[in-house]
N, C-alpha and C positions, 0 to 999 in steps of 0.2 A: 529533379527528385530520379530519371534515368540513368541508370548504371552500365557505362559502356562498358564495361570489362564481368558483367553477368545479370542475370536478373536478380532482382530484388522484392522481397514483401514489407510491403507500405500499409500502416494502419490507416484508413481513410476518415471513420466515424469508429465512436465506441462498437467494438463488435462487430466491424467489417474491413475486409483486408483486399488488397489488389497487388496481384503480381504484376510487377511490371518487368517486359521483355526488354530484354539487354539491346541494346542501341537502335530500337524500334521496334523491336519482332514481336509478336502478339503477347497481349494482356492477359490473364485470367482473375481470378477472384474468390470470395469464399465469406460468408453470412453465419454467424454463429447464430445457431437457436438451441432452444433448451434439448431435442432430441439429435443434435449435434450439426456438423457443417455441414449448410449445402454450397456446393463447389460451383464457378461457375466456368465454364471454358477448361479446358484440357492438355493445352500447348500444342506446339508442333511438330513436333514427335516426342517418343517415350523415355526419352532421357530426362528430356526438359520436364515433363509429366514427372518424372520421379523426385526429381531436385523439388519440384513446387509440392508436391504429397510431403517429401521428407520437412521441408518449412514449415508446412502448417501443423503438422505433428511435434516440431519443435516449438513454435509459438505458442500455438492454443492446445494442445493437447486432447483435442477431444475425438469421439468417434466420428468419421464422415458420412452423412445421408443421404446425398444425392448429388450426381454429376446434373447441371444444365448446358446444354448447348445452345448458345447466342443462334449461332447459323451452321451453313455446314461444310464449310471449307475445311482446309487440312490443315492450316495454321493453328487451328482453334480444336479442332476434333481428331487426329493422330494418335493425341495421347491419353482418346479414351480407352485403349485397351488396359493403360494403368489402373485405370479405375473401373473398369470391367464388371468389379465386385460390388457395384454399388448401383442402385435402379440410375435410367439415363435420359432427363425427360429433355425435348425440344418440341418446337410448333411440328406439327403433322410436315406441314413442306418441307422441312430439312429432312425427314426421314423420305419421302416421297422422292426430291431430290438424290438422294442419295442414291436409293433404290434405281431410279432413271438413270442415274450414270454408271452405275458400278453392276448392273445387273444382278443375276444370281450369285447368292453367298454361298459361300461356304461352311456351312455348321451357321454360327451365331455371329461371324464377321467376313469381312472380304480381304482379300490380301490381292495388292494391285504390285506389280514391277514394272511394267512399263511408263515409259515419258510421257506420253499424250494424257493418258488416264489423270497421274500424281498432276502433270501439269494443269487440267479441266478440275481438277479438287479441290486445286490451289487458287487459281485466279480464273475459273469461271469458265462454264460448257462452250465459249467461244472461241477460247483463247488462241488456239490452233489456225481456227478464220485469219484472227486479227495478229498472230505472229506465225504465219507456215514456213515449214522446213523450208531451207534453205534463205529465209531472211534474217538478217546479221540482226536484229536484234534479238530473237533468239537465245544465241552466245548467252547472255545476262539471265535468262530464263532457267538454263542448265546448270549454268552457277549457283544460282538460286538452291536449288535442290542434288547440291554435286556430294552433301557430307556422306558417308555411309549411312548416317540416320534414313537416309531415304530411299535404302536400295531395295529394300523390301518396305512396302506399309500395308501395314495390316489399321482395318477402321473398325469399328465395334459403331453397330448403327444406336442410337435411341433405342429404348426399351419401352419408353411411356412417351404420348405425344399429345396435344391436346392445339386448340382452336382459337385462334382469338385472345383468349384471356385466362390467366390460372393465376392464382394467390395462395398464402402461405399465411396464414396468421398466426402469428407470434404472440407474447404475451403482451409486450409492448413495441410490435412494429406489425407492419404488414408489406410483403414483399410482393408486388406486384410485375408477372411476367405477361407484358403485350405486344401482340403483334399486331401492326396496324396496314399490312401489306407489303408489295414487293418494294425493296428499295435497293441496298446495296446489294441483296441478290433477292431469290422469292423464299423467305422465312427468317428473315432477320426479328430477334426480338429485344425487346430491353428488359431488363430488372433494377424495377423500381422501387427503392425502400421509402416509402412515404416519409415517416418519422424523422428519419435518418436525415432526409433530403440527400441523399446520394442514387445516383444512377449509374449503370451500366451498361454502357450502347453498342459493346459491341462493334463489329467495322461500319455502322451508322457514324463512327469519326476516326478519322486519325490525325492526332495531335502530331503537329511538328513533321508532316510528312505528305506531299502532294499524294491526293489519292488514285487509287484504282479503279477504274471503271469497269470493266471488262464488262461482263452481260446484267449490267445491273438496269433497273428500273429510274432514269434520270428525276424524271420528274418525280414518280414515289419518294425517292433517295430526299428534294428537297421538301418536298410535303412533308414526311415523317419529320425532318428537321425540325421545319416549323412547330409541329405538334410537341416536340421536344422543348423547345424554347416558351411552352405554355406554362407550364410545369412548374412548382416551388423545390429549385436543387438546388443545392450549395457545392457538390462534388462531383464532378462526373468524369468517370472510369472510361478512355476510349478502349477500342480494340488496340490500338497501337499509340505507343507514347505517353507521356506522365499527365496522372491525375490532371486536369483542369476545372473548368468552370462554364456557364451559359455563355459568356462571352465569346469562347473559344467556338462553342457549338455555331454561335452566328457568325464568327467569321468563316470557319468553315463551309458552312450553309453559303454564306456570298462568293467562294469560291466557284461552287460547283452551278451557282446561279451565271457565273463568269463565264465558264467556259461553255455552259450549254448557249447562252448567248452569243457568243462568238463564233461558233459552229453553226448556231441558227443563222446568224447573218451571213455566213459563208453560204454556205444553200443557197438562201435568199437571192443570191449574188451571183448565182448558177457557175460557182466553183466545182469544180470535179473534188472528188473524196482526194486523191493524191496531191491536189492543190491546196486542199483545208491542210491536212498532214503538214504539208511542207510550209505552208504561210501564218496558218493560225499560230498566235502565239498571247500568253499574259506574263507581258513584259513584269507586271506588278507580282507576281508570285513565280519568278523563275527564281527566287534565291531559296526554296524550300525545298529541302530532301528529296529527292527523286524526280524533282520538275524534269530535267531533262532526259532521265531515262521510260518516261512514264509518258508525258506530256503530247509526243506526236500519236501514241497509243491509243490513250484515251481521249485523242481529235479521232481517229478512227474509229472507235468506238460509240463515241456522242454523235457523230455523222451517220452511221449505219441508225442507230437507235432514234435519231429526229428523222432519218428518211422512212422509215418504217410505219412511223405512227399513223 
């Protein structure tokens, strides 16, 4: 269902739409309500956000009601500026993370131009510790944000926040926004349409791509996915990759468990961090996209997380 040449708007249930990023880029979505569309995430830069908004106008032809940010990372929030005419809703921890990472705002938004801050907003606050200046691995990350779209990044924060849960009561549907604790980052929410049996997981799920751990709470992430697996769900929209099902969620969780277990065993065996980065492998997952690029850095992140517990 992914389109390698461009993003694609697909309908995953009546009145429920998913915007699937090209080649595994970040996803977004929209839910049709009597008062307009609830938009879920805003894309990784304004040019794509405008494409998303135009596609919604063409397909649904309804006003927009609100934007929901599933978490703070730049590939889901850089496009907020294109939706700044709407209320923007997120968990309180998402706004806190932005405030702490970006400092005082210029008016109602932040403008950032320096490479480290942009990278931290994309990959987590510990990215420059995981990939310090001089590390050859940093070349991949510099290329990742080399488009002119990233030269100057403007971030519009949430205008409304909630704690733990929020719900939209629609005539024939209840849309639940749930926060279950730290996971892929501190502030991840899921958007669950109870009767449609659809869930938007944000970056709790990477489908068809090896995960990026960054500054995650690895145990929390695994536990949150276990909670997802208890729900009655027919369609899962991941943060990256094609819409899928609960079986894919279970497989992804198993991958995180395998990664945690391999690094934990290395620590118990007395391996140094460098030895673990060099010698911990998950050959059963080596064919997954981004494994080669991210596995060593994920081992480093997991090693530090587990040693710090």
